[in-house]
C-alpha positions in Angstrom: 63.4 72.2 -44.6 64.3 68.5 -44.4 62.5 68.6 -40.9 59.3 69.7 -42.2 59.5 67.1 -45.2 60.0 64.4 -42.4 57.0 65.7 -40.3 54.6 65.7 -43.3 55.6 62.3 -44.3 55.1 61.2 -40.7 51.6 62.6 -40.7 50.7 60.8 -43.9 51.9 57.5 -42.7 49.8 58.1 -39.5 46.6 58.8 -41.4 47.2 56.0 -43.8 47.5 53.7 -40.7 44.2 55.0 -39.1 42.4 54.5 -42.6 43.6 51.0 -42.8 42.8 50.2 -39.4 39.3 51.2 -39.8 38.9 49.4 -43.0 40.0 46.2 -41.5 37.6 46.6 -38.5 34.6 47.5 -40.7 35.1 44.1 -42.8 36.4 41.8 -40.0 34.5 38.4 -39.5 31.4 38.8 -36.9 32.7 35.9 -35.0 35.7 38.1 -33.9 33.2 40.6 -32.6 31.2 38.2 -30.4 31.8 38.4 -26.6 33.5 35.6 -25.2 31.3 32.6 -23.7 30.9 32.9 -20.1 33.1 30.5 -18.1 30.9 27.8 -16.4 31.9 27.1 -12.7 33.8 23.9 -12.1 32.0 21.4 -9.8 29.6 18.6 -9.4 26.3 19.2 -10.8 23.5 18.3 -8.4 21.7 15.1 -9.3 18.1 15.5 -10.6 15.5 15.2 -8.0 13.3 11.9 -8.7 9.9 12.2 -7.0 8.8 8.9 -5.6 5.5 7.9 -6.8 3.1 6.9 -3.8 2.7 3.2 -3.2 -0.5 2.2 -4.7 -2.9 0.5 -2.2 -4.7 -2.6 -3.4 -8.2 -1.6 -4.6 -11.3 -3.1 -2.9 -12.7 -6.4 -4.7 -15.9 -6.7 -6.5 -18.8 -7.2 -4.1 -20.5 -10.2 -4.4 -23.6 -9.4 -2.5 -23.5 -12.7 -0.4 -23.6 -12.9 3.3 -21.9 -16.0 5.0 -21.4 -17.0 8.6 -17.7 -17.4 9.8 -18.3 -21.1 10.4 -18.9 -21.4 6.7 -15.2 -20.8 6.1 -14.4 -24.2 7.8 -17.3 -26.1 6.1 -17.3 -24.9 2.3 -14.3 -26.0 0.4 -13.5 -24.8 -2.1 -15.1 -21.4 -0.4 -17.5 -19.7 -3.0 -16.9 -16.0 -3.8 -13.2 -16.3 -3.4 -11.4 -12.9 -4.4 -14.7 -11.0 -4.0 -16.0 -8.9 -1.2 -18.5 -10.7 1.2 -20.3 -9.9 4.3 -19.0 -12.2 7.1 -21.2 -12.7 10.2 -18.9 -12.9 13.3 -21.4 -11.7 15.7 -23.9 -14.6 15.8 -22.8 -17.7 17.5 -24.3 -20.9 16.0 -25.6 -23.8 17.8 -25.2 -27.1 15.7 -26.8 -30.5 16.0 -25.4 -33.3 13.9 -23.1 -30.8 12.2 -26.3 -28.7 11.1 -26.9 -25.2 12.4 -30.2 -25.3 14.4 -30.2 -21.9 15.7 -28.0 -18.7 16.0 -27.6 -16.6 19.1 -27.1 -12.9 18.7 -26.4 -10.7 21.7 -26.4 -6.9 21.7 -23.1 -5.5 20.5 -22.6 -3.6 23.8 -22.5 -7.0 25.7 -19.0 -7.5 26.6 -16.9 -10.4 24.9 -16.6 -11.9 28.3 -19.9 -13.2 27.8 -18.4 -15.7 25.1 -21.3 -15.5 22.9 -19.8 -14.3 19.5 -18.9 -16.0 16.3 -15.1 -15.4 16.7 -12.6 -14.8 19.2 -9.3 -13.1 18.9 -6.3 -15.7 19.4 -3.2 -13.7 18.7 -1.0 -12.4 16.0 1.0 -14.7 13.6 2.9 -11.5 12.3 2.0 -7.7 12.2 -0.3 -8.4 9.3 -1.9 -11.8 10.1 -4.3 -12.3 13.1 -5.5 -15.7 14.4 -9.1 -16.0 15.4 -11.0 -19.1 17.1 -14.3 -19.9 15.4 -16.9 -20.3 18.2 -20.0 -22.4 18.4 -22.4 -23.5 21.1 -22.8 -27.3 21.4 -26.0 -28.3 22.9 -25.9 -30.8 25.8 -28.0 -31.5 28.8 -30.0 -28.5 28.0 -26.9 -26.3 28.3 -25.2 -24.7 25.4 -21.4 -24.6 26.1 -19.4 -22.4 23.6 -16.4 -24.2 22.3 -13.8 -23.3 19.5 -14.4 -25.6 16.5 -11.7 -24.3 14.3 -9.6 -21.3 13.4 -9.3 -18.6 10.5 -6.6 -16.3 9.6 -7.4 -12.6 9.1 -5.1 -10.4 7.2 -5.2 -6.7 7.9 -3.7 -3.5 6.5 -0.7 -1.7 7.9 -1.3 0.0 11.0 -4.6 -1.4 11.4 -5.7 -3.2 14.8 -7.2 -6.6 14.8 -11.0 -6.3 14.1 -13.4 -6.8 17.0 -16.4 -9.0 17.0 -18.9 -6.6 17.8 -19.9 -5.8 14.2 -19.8 -8.2 11.0 -17.0 -7.7 8.7 -16.6 -7.1 5.0 -13.8 -9.6 3.8 -12.2 -11.0 0.7 -11.8 -14.9 1.1 -8.0 -15.6 -0.1 -7.9 -19.3 0.2 -5.6 -20.8 2.9 -2.7 -20.0 5.2 -0.2 -22.6 6.1 0.4 -22.1 9.9 2.6 -24.2 12.2 1.7 -25.0 15.6 3.9 -24.9 18.7 3.8 -28.6 18.6 5.2 -28.5 15.0 1.9 -29.4 13.2 1.3 -27.8 9.9 -2.3 -26.4 9.4 -3.9 -25.0 6.4 -6.4 -22.5 7.9 -9.1 -20.5 5.9 -7.8 -16.8 5.4 -9.7 -13.6 4.6 -8.7 -10.2 4.1 -10.4 -7.7 6.3 -11.6 -4.5 4.3 -14.1 -2.8 6.8 -16.9 -3.2 9.1 -20.5 -3.7 8.0 
């Protein structure tokens, strides 16, 4: 008899425990029921990729609408239309008399440069971006016009651009003067232009 009483008491205690457990679970805080935060992997996060903006090339200057002979770079100081786009005649070779141009000689562009009848002649490179040119004119004498260099100019070119030839006229931007030191140590201030394109 006593054994049955103990079994009944044990059953009642078990039922009371189940009831209390369900009650606590129903009213427990929602924070306790949320799943745990995922664990982030430990390590060095990659640096953000920064795209390098392309290097802006200088824009072409405003056209002036004027045409000059390369000899004008030596004679006009200050040079007009500085900082503007001008057409530079480097094909015709002038003949001067008492410092005044009396005629221009223009041969066909297919005639080789060896004929030495051009307005400029490539002299060499001062650095990868600066070219040196002789300015050529024909000096009259004894009925024969002898071409000779009467000055020099500096021509700035863009990267990976070959020195411009003298078979076609140039579109250039006069930029003032470039200081150049000769092999003898003499410092010269030569007219400088930036080459943009051919005519």
